[in-house]
N, C-alpha and C positions, 0 to 999 in steps of 0.2 A: 539480312539483319535479323538477329534473334530478338524475339519479343521478351521484354523483361517480365519475369514472373513476380506477381505481388501476392501477398498473403493478408488475410484478415486475421488479426490477433484479437480473439474474443475472450481470452482468459489471461489474467495477470496475477503475478505475485508482487506485492509491494512491501518493502522493508524500509524502516526509517530509524534514524538516530538523531534526536533533537538535543542540542547542547543546552547546558545550564538548566537541566530539569529541576534543580533544587532552588533556583531563584524564582521569584514571582513571575518575571517575564518568561522564563523558560517553561515553567509549569503551565502558563497560559498557552504557549505554543504547542506543548505536548498535548494538552487537552483539545486544542483546536484541530490539530492534525488528526488525532484519534477520531474526533467527531466527523470530520470531513470524510475520512476513509470509511467509516461505518456507514455513511450514506450510500456508498457505491459497492462495497465489498464486504466479505464475511471476515470477522476477526478470527484469526487462526491461532496466534500465540504472541503474547507481549506486544512487540512493535511490528508484527507481521500480519498482513491481510492478504486475502486471495479471493478470486471468484470470477464469474462471468461478467463481462462488461462490453457494452457497445463501443465502437470507435468514438462516437460523439460524447458519450459519458466519460470516456477516458480523457478526452480533451478537456472537458469541464473539470474533472477531478484534478488533472495536472495544473490547470489555471488557478483553481482555488488553493491548492497547496503552495504554488509559487507566491501567492499573495500573503501567505501566513508565515512561511519560514524565513529565517535569516540565512541567506544563501552563502554567507561567509562562515557560518558556524554549523548549520544543520545539513543532514544528508538524507536523501530519499532515493531508493533504487526501485525501478519498476522493470520486472522481467515479463516479457510478453510471450505467450504461446498460443497456438491456434485454437485449442480447446482443452477441456479438462481431461480428455483422454490421450493427450499428446505428451504426457510425462509420466514417469513412474515415481512412486513415493515409498520410502522405507521409514517407518517410525520405530525408534528404539527407545524404550523407557515409557514412562507414564505420559499419556497424551491428554490428561484432564486439562480443561480450560480453567484459567484464573477468572475470578469474578471481574466483570467489566467496571464495577463501581469504583475500583481503585483509580481508574483513569479519568473518570468524569468529574 
């Protein structure tokens, strides 16, 4: 019987789309999701975060996000990779960061 190979995923990309961002409730969720993600990951671009994360921190991040979002309206995608060296990135265009004060 072959042993099942397991991997530790210590680097993630997180993308989110929070509905109703122009309503008071939607703005609250957008700000809350942004703040939670900022606790664990580096803000990359608009609604995209990425960075190194431990498995236990990833569980905590996911649980906090589940408690904030509306599961029928909002969308969060987490892509796991083994480390920051296990993917290639191509940037086309201006990669200047937006000011984060817009989201807070």
